[in-house]
C-alpha positions as a printed Julia matrix, in Angstrom:
310×3 Matrix{Float64}:
 -29.91   24.64   26.93
 -30.05   23.32   23.32
 -27.69   24.75   20.74
 -29.16   27.61   18.72
 -29.7    26.63   15.1
 -29.72   28.98   12.11
 -32.81   28.59    9.93
 -33.46   30.28    6.57
 -37.02   30.87    5.36
 -37.36   31.48    1.6
 -40.98   32.48    0.92
 -42.49   35.46   -0.93
 -45.48   35.62    1.44
 -44.78   37.79    4.55
 -47.72   36.28    6.42
 -46.46   32.73    5.87
 -42.99   33.72    7.03
 -44.48   35.3    10.15
 -46.39   32.1    10.91
 -43.3    29.9    10.51
 -41.29   32.21   12.74
 -43.99   32.22   15.44
 -44.36   28.42   15.37
 -40.63   27.76   15.57
 -39.85   30.29   18.28
 -42.4    28.48   20.49
 -40.52   25.17   20.18
 -39.55   24.21   23.79
 -36.9    21.74   22.56
 -34.92   23.91   20.16
 -33.89   27.56   19.8
 -33.41   29.26   16.43
 -31.81   32.23   14.74
 -34.19   32.86   11.86
 -33.25   34.52    8.56
 -35.78   35.48    5.86
 -35.75   36.01    2.09
 -38.71   36.78   -0.19
 -37.1    35.54   -3.42
 -34.97   32.71   -4.67
 -32.16   35.09   -5.64
 -31.99   36.69   -2.2
 -32.33   33.33   -0.47
 -29.42   31.77   -2.38
 -27.26   34.84   -1.81
 -28.05   34.78    1.91
 -27.24   31.09    2.17
 -23.85   31.68    0.52
 -23.02   34.31    3.15
 -24.34   32.59    6.27
 -24.08   28.9     7.09
 -27.6    27.6     7.78
 -28.68   24.43    9.52
 -31.98   24.09    7.64
 -33.97   25.84    4.9
 -37.75   26.24    4.78
 -38.42   26.6     1.05
 -41.68   27.7    -0.6
 -42.47   25.76   -3.75
 -43.8    28.77   -5.68
 -41.6    31.86   -5.79
 -41.81   34.8    -8.2
 -38.38   34.25   -9.79
 -37.92   30.47   -9.49
 -39.7    27.29   -8.4
 -38.65   25.36   -5.35
 -37.47   22.49   -7.56
 -35.25   24.88   -9.5
 -33.79   26.19   -6.26
 -33.0    22.62   -5.21
 -31.13   22.21   -8.52
 -29.23   25.44   -7.85
 -28.25   24.29   -4.38
 -27.03   20.97   -5.79
 -25.04   22.63   -8.61
 -23.29   25.07   -6.31
 -21.94   22.13   -4.28
 -21.8    23.82   -0.93
 -19.2    22.35    1.43
 -21.93   21.8     4.04
 -25.28   21.46    2.21
 -28.24   22.43    4.37
 -31.28   20.13    4.59
 -34.37   21.54    2.86
 -38.03   21.28    3.88
 -40.34   22.09    0.96
 -43.56   23.98    1.75
 -46.5    24.3    -0.64
 -50.11   25.34   -0.55
 -51.08   22.76   -3.18
 -50.55   19.54   -1.21
 -49.72   17.63   -4.39
 -48.14   14.21   -3.78
 -46.42   14.25   -7.2
 -44.69   17.49   -6.25
 -43.63   15.93   -2.97
 -42.05   12.98   -4.8
 -40.22   15.32   -7.21
 -38.95   17.45   -4.32
 -37.65   14.41   -2.46
 -35.9    13.09   -5.57
 -34.13   16.44   -5.98
 -32.83   16.39   -2.41
 -35.53   17.8    -0.13
 -35.52   16.15    3.28
 -39.22   16.67    3.96
 -42.39   18.05    2.33
 -45.17   19.89    4.21
 -48.51   21.29    3.12
 -49.22   24.85    4.29
 -52.93   24.08    4.56
 -52.41   21.4     7.21
 -49.46   22.98    8.96
 -49.54   23.1    12.76
 -46.91   24.28   15.27
 -45.98   20.83   16.54
 -45.82   19.42   12.98
 -43.43   22.12   11.81
 -41.36   21.97   14.98
 -40.97   18.19   14.76
 -40.15   18.26   11.04
 -37.41   20.87   11.53
 -35.92   19.03   14.53
 -35.94   15.75   12.62
 -34.08   17.1     9.56
 -31.54   18.84   11.84
 -30.96   15.6    13.71
 -30.73   13.67   10.46
 -28.2    16.18    9.07
 -26.17   15.89   12.27
 -26.12   12.11   12.05
 -25.07   12.32    8.39
 -22.28   14.7     9.37
 -21.1    12.33   12.09
 -21.25    9.42    9.64
 -19.27   11.39    7.06
 -16.66   12.33    9.64
 -16.46    8.71   10.77
 -15.96    7.53    7.19
 -13.31   10.2     6.68
 -11.52    9.07    9.83
 -11.74    5.48    8.63
 -10.34    6.53    5.25
  -7.47    8.34    6.96
  -6.84    5.33    9.19
  -6.73    3.07    6.12
  -4.36    5.5     4.38
  -2.15    5.6     7.46
  -2.2     1.79    7.65
  -1.25    1.54    3.98
   1.51    4.1     4.47
   2.73    2.18    7.5
   2.7    -1.06    5.49
   4.67    0.62    2.7
   7.13    1.99    5.25
   7.51   -1.42    6.86
   8.0    -3.02    3.44
  10.67   -0.43    2.61
  12.28   -1.06    5.99
  12.27   -4.8     5.37
  13.86   -4.26    1.96
  16.48   -2.07    3.61
  17.07   -4.73    6.25
  17.43   -7.37    3.54
  19.88   -5.15    1.71
  21.87   -4.65    4.9
  21.79   -8.39    5.53
  23.03   -8.98    2.0
  25.85   -6.5     2.51
  26.75   -8.3     5.72
  26.62  -11.6     3.85
  28.98  -10.21    1.22
  31.47   -9.14    3.87
  31.26  -12.51    5.62
  31.55  -14.45    2.37
  34.38  -12.36    1.02
  36.31  -12.65    4.27
  35.77  -16.41    4.51
  35.22  -17.85    1.05
  37.8   -15.67   -0.7
  40.55  -16.38    1.81
  41.55  -19.81    0.45
  41.58  -19.08   -3.32
  43.15  -15.67   -2.72
  45.9   -17.25   -0.63
  46.57  -19.71   -3.48
  46.71  -16.86   -6.02
  49.1   -14.84   -3.84
  51.31  -17.87   -3.2
  51.5   -18.73   -6.9
  52.12  -15.12   -7.9
  54.82  -14.73   -5.22
  56.54  -17.9    -6.4
  56.52  -16.68  -10.0
  57.84  -13.28   -8.96
  60.68  -14.6    -6.82
  61.64  -17.79   -8.62
  60.11  -17.49  -12.07
  63.46  -17.51  -13.87
  64.48  -20.71  -12.08
  61.29  -22.7   -12.71
  60.93  -25.16  -15.57
  58.15  -24.64  -18.09
  55.76  -27.21  -16.59
  56.04  -25.7   -13.1
  55.63  -22.24  -14.57
  52.45  -23.24  -16.4
  51.12  -25.01  -13.32
  51.39  -21.83  -11.24
  49.67  -19.8   -13.96
  46.93  -22.42  -14.11
  46.44  -22.14  -10.32
  46.09  -18.36  -10.62
  43.55  -18.72  -13.46
  41.51  -21.41  -11.7
  41.36  -19.55   -8.4
  40.41  -16.29  -10.13
  37.56  -18.09  -11.9
  36.51  -19.61   -8.59
  36.35  -16.15   -7.02
  34.26  -14.96   -9.97
  31.84  -17.81   -9.37
  31.57  -16.81   -5.74
  30.42  -13.37   -6.89
  27.79  -15.04   -9.09
  26.65  -17.08   -6.08
  26.2   -13.92   -4.05
  24.1   -12.33   -6.79
  21.89  -15.43   -7.02
  21.49  -15.41   -3.24
  20.47  -11.75   -3.35
  17.92  -12.41   -6.09
  16.4   -15.22   -4.02
  16.27  -12.95   -1.02
  14.25  -10.38   -2.98
  12.09  -13.02   -4.72
  13.54  -11.99   -8.08
  15.39  -15.17   -8.96
  14.69  -16.53  -12.45
  14.95  -20.11  -13.68
  17.02  -20.29  -16.89
  17.58  -23.93  -17.87
  20.04  -24.96  -20.56
  21.85  -28.18  -21.62
  24.27  -29.14  -18.85
  26.92  -31.85  -18.51
  26.13  -32.72  -14.92
  29.1   -35.06  -14.44
  31.62  -32.42  -15.46
  29.63  -29.67  -13.7
  29.59  -31.42  -10.32
  33.12  -32.75  -10.69
  34.39  -29.17  -10.84
  32.31  -28.23   -7.83
  33.59  -31.25   -5.88
  37.2   -30.22   -6.52
  36.45  -26.73   -5.24
  34.97  -28.19   -2.06
  37.92  -30.51   -1.43
  40.08  -27.49   -0.69
  37.8   -26.59    2.21
  38.03  -30.04    3.79
  40.28  -30.88    6.69
  42.3   -34.09    6.83
  39.53  -35.56    8.99
  36.99  -35.4     6.14
  36.61  -37.76    3.21
  34.59  -36.54    0.23
  33.04  -39.3    -1.88
  31.5   -38.59   -5.3
  29.3   -41.27   -6.89
  27.64  -41.26  -10.31
  24.95  -43.75  -11.38
  22.06  -43.8   -13.81
  21.44  -41.89  -17.04
  22.75  -38.33  -16.88
  22.62  -37.44  -20.58
  20.38  -34.77  -22.16
  20.1   -32.97  -18.83
  18.74  -29.45  -18.69
  19.2   -27.23  -15.66
  20.11  -23.79  -14.39
  23.83  -23.88  -13.58
  23.76  -20.81  -11.32
  20.9   -22.14   -9.19
  22.32  -25.68   -9.06
  25.68  -24.33   -7.99
  24.04  -22.29   -5.22
  22.11  -25.34   -3.98
  25.15  -27.61   -4.09
  27.48  -25.15   -2.34
  24.93  -24.56    0.43
  24.39  -28.28    1.0
  28.09  -29.12    0.91
  29.02  -26.21    3.17
  26.45  -27.41    5.71
  27.77  -30.97    5.47
  31.29  -29.74    6.24
  30.21  -27.23    8.87
  28.04  -29.65   10.83
  30.53  -32.5    10.87
  33.44  -30.77   12.63
  34.86  -34.08   13.87
  35.29  -35.28   10.3
  33.95  -38.38    8.56
  32.61  -39.24    5.13
  30.67  -36.72    3.07
  28.97  -38.56    0.23
  27.56  -36.8    -2.82
  25.55  -39.11   -5.06
């Protein structure tokens, strides 16, 4: 049994309304609940109260034309607009075009109206409206799916950032526990010596211990800078800031820092050739690159040997 559809007839002629009702109730393929209004005002009010599946609209009404009613329906922006079939006794093609442009789904002439023609026209606009509703729902579902996918992507991106932050925190702990151990031990040893035997040390020995404390503290500060550079790289926020750099002095200092990490089985060789004047570079990034390369060289040659930096 087909679903019963609600149909609204807006026509000021009782005889025409009776004919439409009789034709439609004889439709073997569709059943209807039929509402009637004899004016535009009553028809619009009725449509606001009761959700209709289709409207049969007379072109000429005492208080408003069919085209004006179409404008009213469009302006009121009903949540579920009903398809409209315009009916006229004039059979004017220009009127049909105007009605279609204003939103009518079909246009029928009363003079040539037959039961099967009206029945088919009403069924077609109902089917068309149903397909449009399905299409709209499908698009809405697609929009929701896209929104959910975007939200998921944002959540995954936030999770990845959180994971990177956690990895960075882990890297800090690992670096602090490993890289800080040697310079911190030197600082503690020098400070302990000064505390216990400072009054017995000559001036040169005293200054040497203070120099060790200063150098190791600066080295630890540089390690912090390295961690920050690493973090910026990890978040793709690193910036290249070149400036004049004395590369010989720059790498000589780095070499001396690395010598303290070497075992007796390693030999670190530093060679300089070519023109190294007027060099511009980013000291923080170069330091990060050098330390990573040198650390790998030491780490992956546990049996010792020569490590050559040219």
